[in-house]
C-alpha positions in Angstrom: 0.0 -0.1 0.1 1.3 3.4 -0.9 2.0 5.5 2.3 1.4 9.2 2.2 2.7 11.7 4.8 0.3 14.6 4.6 1.8 17.8 6.3 -0.7 20.5 7.2 -3.5 17.9 7.4 -5.7 20.2 9.6 -5.4 23.3 7.8 -7.9 24.8 5.4 -6.4 23.0 2.3 -5.1 19.9 4.3 -8.5 19.2 5.8 -10.0 18.8 2.3 -7.3 16.5 1.3 -7.5 14.4 4.5 -11.3 14.3 4.0 -10.9 13.0 0.4 -8.0 10.6 1.2 -10.0 8.9 3.9 -11.2 5.5 2.7 -8.9 5.6 -0.4 -6.3 2.9 -1.0 -3.7 5.1 0.5 -2.2 4.7 3.9 -2.2 8.3 5.1 -0.3 9.7 8.1 -1.5 13.1 9.1 0.9 15.7 10.5 -0.6 19.0 12.0 1.1 21.4 14.5 -2.1 23.4 15.2 -4.2 22.3 18.2 -7.3 23.6 16.4 -6.5 21.5 13.3 -5.8 18.4 15.2 -9.1 18.7 17.2 -11.0 19.3 13.9 -9.5 16.2 12.3 -10.4 14.1 15.3 -14.0 15.5 15.9 -15.1 15.7 12.2 -13.0 12.9 10.5 -12.0 10.7 13.5 -8.5 10.9 12.4 -5.4 11.0 14.6 -2.2 13.0 14.0 1.3 11.7 14.4 4.8 13.3 14.6 6.7 14.2 11.5 9.2 11.4 12.1 6.5 8.7 12.5 4.8 10.0 9.3 7.9 9.9 7.2 9.1 6.5 8.3 8.5 4.3 5.2 6.5 6.9 3.5 6.4 6.8 -0.4 4.8 10.3 -0.9 5.0 13.5 1.2 2.3 16.1 0.5 2.9 19.6 1.8 -0.4 21.1 2.4 1.1 24.3 3.8 1.0 28.0 2.7 3.4 29.0 -0.1 5.5 31.1 2.4 6.1 27.9 4.6 6.8 25.3 2.0 10.6 26.1 1.8 10.9 26.0 5.6 9.0 22.7 6.0 10.8 21.1 3.1 14.1 22.1 4.6 13.2 20.7 8.0 12.6 17.2 6.7 15.1 17.1 3.9 17.4 14.8 5.9 14.5 12.3 6.4 13.5 12.2 2.8 14.7 8.9 1.4 15.8 8.5 -2.3 12.8 7.7 -4.6 10.3 9.6 -2.3 7.8 11.8 -4.0 7.3 15.3 -2.7 4.0 16.9 -3.8 3.2 20.6 -3.7 -0.2 22.0 -4.3 0.9 25.1 -6.1 3.7 25.9 -8.5 4.9 29.1 -6.7 7.3 27.6 -4.1 8.7 24.9 -6.5 9.1 27.4 -9.2 11.1 29.7 -6.9 13.4 26.9 -5.9 12.3 26.4 -2.5 12.5 22.5 -2.8 15.7 20.9 -1.5 18.3 20.4 -4.4 17.8 16.6 -4.3 18.1 14.9 -7.8 17.1 11.5 -6.0 13.7 12.7 -5.2 10.6 13.0 -7.4 8.9 16.5 -7.3 5.3 16.6 -8.4 3.1 19.7 -8.4 -0.7 19.7 -8.8 -3.4 22.3 -8.5 -7.2 22.5 -9.0 -8.8 24.6 -11.7 -11.8 24.9 -9.3 -15.5 24.2 -10.4 -16.1 26.1 -13.7 -18.7 28.9 -13.9 -20.4 26.9 -16.6 -21.3 23.5 -15.2 -24.0 21.0 -15.0 -24.4 20.9 -11.1 -27.9 20.5 -10.0 -27.5 19.8 -6.2 -27.4 22.9 -4.0 -24.3 21.5 -2.0 -22.4 21.3 -5.4 -23.6 24.6 -6.7 -22.4 26.3 -3.4 -19.0 24.5 -3.5 -17.3 27.3 -5.3 -13.8 26.3 -4.3 -14.2 22.5 -5.1 -12.8 19.4 -3.6 -16.0 18.7 -1.7 -19.1 18.2 -3.8 -18.6 20.2 -7.1 -16.8 18.6 -10.1 -13.6 20.3 -11.3 -10.7 20.1 -13.5 -7.1 19.9 -12.4 -3.5 20.6 -13.7 -0.5 18.6 -12.7 3.3 18.6 -13.5 6.1 16.2 -13.0 8.8 18.7 -12.0 11.6 16.0 -11.7 11.7 12.2 -11.4 11.1 9.1 -13.5 8.4 9.4 -16.1 6.6 6.4 -14.5 6.2 8.5 -11.4 3.5 10.8 -13.1 0.8 8.2 -13.0 1.0 7.9 -9.2 1.1 11.6 -8.7 -1.9 12.0 -11.0 -3.7 9.1 -9.3 -3.2 11.0 -6.0 -4.2 14.3 -7.4 -7.6 12.9 -8.8 -8.2 11.7 -5.2 -7.4 14.9 -3.3 -9.3 17.1 -5.7 -12.1 14.9 -6.4 -14.6 14.8 -8.0 -12.4 15.4 -11.0 -13.4 15.8 -14.7 -10.5 16.6 -16.9 -6.9 16.1 -15.8 -4.4 18.2 -17.6 -0.6 17.6 -17.7 1.5 20.8 -17.9 5.0 21.9 -16.9 5.8 23.8 -13.8 6.6 26.8 -16.0 3.2 26.6 -17.6 1.5 26.3 -14.3 3.3 29.4 -13.1 1.8 31.3 -16.3 -1.7 30.1 -15.2 -1.1 31.1 -11.5 -0.3 33.7 -10.5 -0.2 35.1 -14.2 -3.6 34.2 -15.7 -5.7 33.5 -12.5 -4.5 36.1 -10.1 -2.4 39.0 -11.8 -5.0 39.1 -14.5 -8.3 37.6 -13.6 -8.5 38.5 -10.0 -7.2 42.1 -10.7 -9.9 42.5 -13.4 -12.6 41.1 -11.2 -11.6 43.6 -8.4 -11.8 46.3 -11.0 -15.4 45.0 -12.0 -16.5 45.2 -8.3 -15.1 48.6 -8.0 -17.1 49.6 -11.2 -20.2 48.2 -9.6 -19.6 50.2 -6.5 -19.1 53.4 -8.6 -22.4 52.8 -10.2 -23.8 52.5 -6.6 -22.2 55.7 -5.6 -23.8 57.4 -8.4 -27.3 56.3 -7.4 -28.0 52.9 -8.7 -29.4 50.6 -6.0 -26.7 48.2 -5.0 -28.9 45.0 -5.6 -29.8 46.1 -8.9 -26.2 46.8 -9.9 -25.0 43.4 -8.7 -27.8 41.6 -10.4 -27.3 43.5 -13.7 -23.4 42.8 -13.6 -23.6 39.2 -12.6 -26.2 38.5 -15.3 -24.3 40.2 -17.9 -21.0 38.3 -16.8 -23.0 35.1 -17.5 -24.1 36.0 -20.9 -21.1 37.9 -22.0 -18.9 35.2 -20.6 -20.7 32.4 -22.5 -20.2 34.1 -25.8 -16.6 35.2 -25.2 -15.5 31.7 -24.1 -17.5 29.9 -26.6 -19.8 28.2 -24.2 -22.6 29.1 -26.5 -22.6 30.4 -30.2 -23.4 34.1 -30.4 -22.2 37.5 -31.4 -22.3 40.9 -29.7 -24.3 43.7 -30.8 -22.7 46.6 -32.8 -23.2 48.9 -29.7 -21.4 46.2 -27.5 -18.5 45.9 -29.9 -18.2 49.7 -30.2 -18.1 49.8 -26.4 -15.4 47.2 -26.2 -13.2 49.0 -28.9 -13.3 52.1 -26.7 -13.3 50.3 -23.4 -10.1 48.3 -23.6 -7.8 51.2 -24.4 -9.4 53.2 -21.5 -8.9 50.4 -19.1 -5.7 48.5 -20.1 -2.2 49.5 -20.9 -1.0 48.7 -24.3 1.9 46.5 -22.8 -0.2 44.6 -20.4 0.8 41.3 -21.6 4.2 41.9 -20.2 2.9 40.3 -17.0 3.4 37.0 -18.8 7.1 37.6 -19.5 9.4 35.0 -17.5 11.0 37.7 -15.4 7.7 39.2 -14.2 6.3 35.8 -13.4 9.5 35.1 -11.6 9.2 38.5 -9.6 5.4 37.7 -9.0 6.2 34.5 -7.4 9.1 35.8 -5.4 6.8 38.4 -3.9 4.1 35.6 -3.1 6.7 33.3 -1.6 
C-alpha cells in the first residue's frame, strides 16, 4: 500500500485533502502542528495525527499542504529524512518554481493544482452549486506537473491528485513553468485584478445612485451571458453597440503593454513576492 505523509492535514487545504483521502487505497499519516487543526480532524473525521518522524518512516509520498510562504521552511526541516525515490508533492507551483525545494535529484517532485469548479457547469445539487472552491461536492478540472523524477512516477502523482481534488473531470498535464503562467499570471495577476476592477465599477454605479442589488444583479447576469459568448460556451455575437463599447473600453482600461505580466521575469518576480 502506498504510504502518504500529509503535512498541514488540519489546515484549510489539508483538511479537504484528508477528507478525500480517507477511505482511499492510500495509507495516510496526518501531520498537524495546530491544536485547532488536530481537534477538527479528530472531531469531524475521526483522524489522529502523528509526529513528522512517524509520518515519514517508510512513506512513499510527502504532500506539503502548507502555505506557499512555509513550504521552503517545512521542506528544509524534513530534507534529511526524505529517502531516495520519495515523491514530494506541492499543491501550487509558486514555491517549487521559486526554488524552495531541496536540491535533491534523487527525489521526485510533483506539483498539482485545482482549476476549481467552472462557472459553466451541470451541477444540480445545491451543495455542489455552493461548493465554489471545489474538492467537496462540485466537479472540477485539475492541472499537474512532474517537475523532476522518472516518467513512470507521473501516473502515481496523477492518481493521488485525482483523489485529493475529487470529484475530478479533466486532468491536464502541464509543466511547472506553464503552471506558473496559469497562476499567478492568468488567474491572479489578470483575472483577480480585473474582477476587483469590475467590483469597483459596480460600487461606482452604486455611488452614482444605482441601487446596490440592482447593480449586482445586472453585472452578474451580464457576466454570465457575455462570458458564455466570449469563452465559446454558446454560439453568439455581440451587438454593434457592445462591440463599439469594447473597442473604446479596452484602451481606456488597459495599458498597451499589459501582456508583459506573462514575461518570464515578471512571473518570477510575482512568485518571489508571493513566496
